[in-house]
N, C-alpha and C positions, 0 to 999 in steps of 0.2 A: 722065175718070171728074176732081171737081177732087182739089187735091194741099192739102187744109188738112191742120191738127193733128190731129184724131181717125183721120182715115184713113192718114196718112201712119205713126200712131205705133204704129194698129192694124199694118199692114204691116211696119215696122221688127220692130215683138214680133214677132208671125206666124212673121215671113221666120228671127230666131232661135233660139225656139221650136223648128221644123221642124230647123233646121239643127245644132241649139248643144245638147250634151245634157247640161246644167248644173241644177241646182235655179232653183225660181220663182221664190228672191230674189236669183238674178244674170240672171232675163228683167227680173224687175218695174228691177232698176237699168237693166241695160242701154236700157229703155223710158223711163225717168226720163232715160235720156241723151238719147236721139232725140228726146223731148218738149224737152228744150232745148236742141237743135241749129236745131231746126224754129222758135226763138220762144224769138231773145235782148232785149236790152231796146228798146224802142223808146223814141223819141225822136225827133220833129222842132222841137225847142227848142236840142237842147244837140248840141253838134258833140263827140267827143272830144279835138279838140286843144282842147276849150277847159277838158278834166278836167286833160289833160297840165296844161298854163299852171297850173294850180289848183293841182295836186300840188307846181307846184318852187319854189309860193308858200311851203304850208302844208309841204314838207321844207324850206324857209330858215325858218320862222315856228319850228320845229318845235328847229332845230338854235339857232336864236340863245335863244330861253325856257331849254334846257334848260343854253347857258354861260353865261347869267344866277342860273339857278339854281345851278350851280355858282362862280358868284365870289360870290353875295353867303354862299352855305354857309364863304367863305373869308377873309369878312371878320371881322373881330374879329382877339382876341387868341389866339395858335395851342395848342397843347396844350405847347408844351415849351417856349414862352415862357411861360405859365403856373407851369407846375414848376419852370422856370429861377426864377423869382421867389419861388416856397415855400420851395423852396431857400437861395436866398440873407436870405431871413426867419429859415430857423435857424440859418442861422450866424451873424447878425448875435446872434442870441439865443448861440449855442453860447458866440458871441469873447465878449458880454456875462459868460456867466456865469463860466469862463476867468476874467476879467480880475478878477470879483469875490472867485472864490476865491485866487488872489493874491495880492489886498489883505488877504485875513484872515488868512495868513501873515508874510505880510509884516508886519502890527499884530502879532502872537505875537511875530513873533520881538525887535523892538522893546520889546514887551513886559519879555521878556525879557533883553535886554537892560540897562534900564532897572533891573531889581531883578542885576542884577550891578555892573555901575557902582560904587554905592555896600557892596557886600559888598566888591569888592577894595582900594575906597578905605578901609573899614575895617581887612583887611587886611593895610596895608603900613603904616599910616597910624601903626603901633607903639601905640594904645593897645588893642591887646588883646597882656594880658602872656601869663595863664592857657594852658599850653601844651593843655591838654584846649581850652579854648573855639578856643585858635587848627588848631584840627586842624579841629572843628567849624564852623567856619565856612569853611577854603580842603575838606572836604565839601559843604558847600552851594553853593558857589561850582563845581567840581565837576562835581554835579547840574545847576543850571543850566544849566553848558558843553556837559555833555551834550545835556539835551534842546535850547537852541537850535542842534544842532548839525545836529538831526535836523532843524530846523523850517528851518533855512537849507537842508537838501536838498530837501525838500515847497516850500523859494522856488523852486525854481530846477528841479529838474519842475512847478511851474504856470508858470514866464514861459514854458517852451520848452513849452506846453498853450497860453498866449494867442498864442506866436510861428505855430504849427498850420495855429491858427483864422483869424486873425489873416489871413496867406497863404494860406488856402484860401479865404476869404471877397477877397481882391483877385482870387483869380485868377474869382469867382464872376463879379462886378461886372463885369472886364472883357468875359465873354462877353456876359453877354450886355448892355451894354453891344454889341458885335457885332453880338447878334441883333437889337436892336431896330434899330438902323441899313439891319437889311435888311427886318424885319420893314414897319417904316414907308414906306420906298420902294414894298413890295410892295402892299401895301392903298392909298398913293394912286393908282399903276397900275392897280389892280382898281378903282377909284374911280371912272376914266375907261374903262377899258371896261368899268365899268356904265352909265353915264352914253352910250357910245354904243350897246350892244345894246338899253338903254331906245330909244331913238329907233330905228333900227332895226326893231327887232320895231313899233311904232307905223307905221313906214311899209309896215312887208312886213302890219300886221295889217288898216290899210287900203286898200292892194293884195286882202287875199282879196277883202272885203267888195267890192270892186268887182267881181273874178271873178266871185266867187261870185250876186253878182245878176244875171248875162250869160243863167244855168243853171236848169233845174225843178229846180223845189221834190220833183219824186219821187225826180227821177236825185241830187238835191243829198243829200237824203236818204240813199240809196243808198252814193253816195258814200263817206260819215261815214259809213256802221256798216264801212264792211267797211277804209276809213283805220284804224279805231277797232282793228277786229278783225285789222289787219297790220303792225301798230310802223309807221304815217305812211302804207302808199303800199295805196292805193286800181288805182291805175293800174299794168299793167304790159307795156312792150314782148315786142312777138315775136319770134322772130331763128329766121326759116322761118320750120319750123312747129311750135314753143314756147315755150310762154309760159316769161316768165321768170322769172316772179315765184314756180313754184315748180316751173320744169322740168319739167311736165308735156308729151308730148306730144301736139296738137291736132288733130280731126280733119282733112280739107283743107277740106270745106264753109263750115265754119267757122273758120277760117282768112280764107279767100276774103271772108264778108262780114265779119269784121272791118278786111280790107287796105283793101277798096273804101270804110271809111268811113260810109258811107249809114243804120248803124241803130248801135247801141251792143254791141256782147258781149262776154261778162262771156265768162272762162274757169270750165268746167262741175266745172274741180273745188279748186283755191282763190279763183273766183269774182270774182279781178278783173276788173276793166276793160281787155280789151284796145285796143293802138294800134301801130299796123305802123311 
């Protein structure tokens, strides 16, 4: 009797049902596996080694595209650099305000001194003879001096605030200069790396086009579908009877066909194309 798909599947499935007391669903699953083993992917145009070489190109291409995307994402100012520049702008404004506040206090002190000076001149000139007027003049001068003392204390505080703001600004500016120096070097390296990766990507893309043109169109569609589904890996190596793509042990007859290399054989679990 000729051993074709229908008879083999029937024989396989019947044997299973006769000897294994499992559910009908299990029987159907076992039958599908039998059909898969009997009819692997067929092609006369494509050798599995062609797909292995294509996958090597695709892996290299994917790797460089990923590196290129990473480099491009790192181009431009970093978040740390932007944050430091914003902080320096805030410190500059704080210093400006501190200086303005100190200047206002200084002007107020100068105004008080300008009022005290003629009063003291009048007090000590002898032009005022009446004791009551002298006492009133002295009281005014004392009040102005108390006010001046308070203003001068504020002036010292304002000068200290200016000094603190100035020191913080100097420190942040030095930090920015160092960060920008390193950032500029990194940006130059990134631009060189981007140029290199772009060149390599163009070369690998051309290589992929050449290699894929030698592969049967139906096989290439299957390969691309599996590659998308399995993270860029459509071809899996055999390790004895183990598919290294999904780590599943495979039937011996399927492994033998894959090792013979006359047809393309897919793993019944992960669908990857097998090669030895």
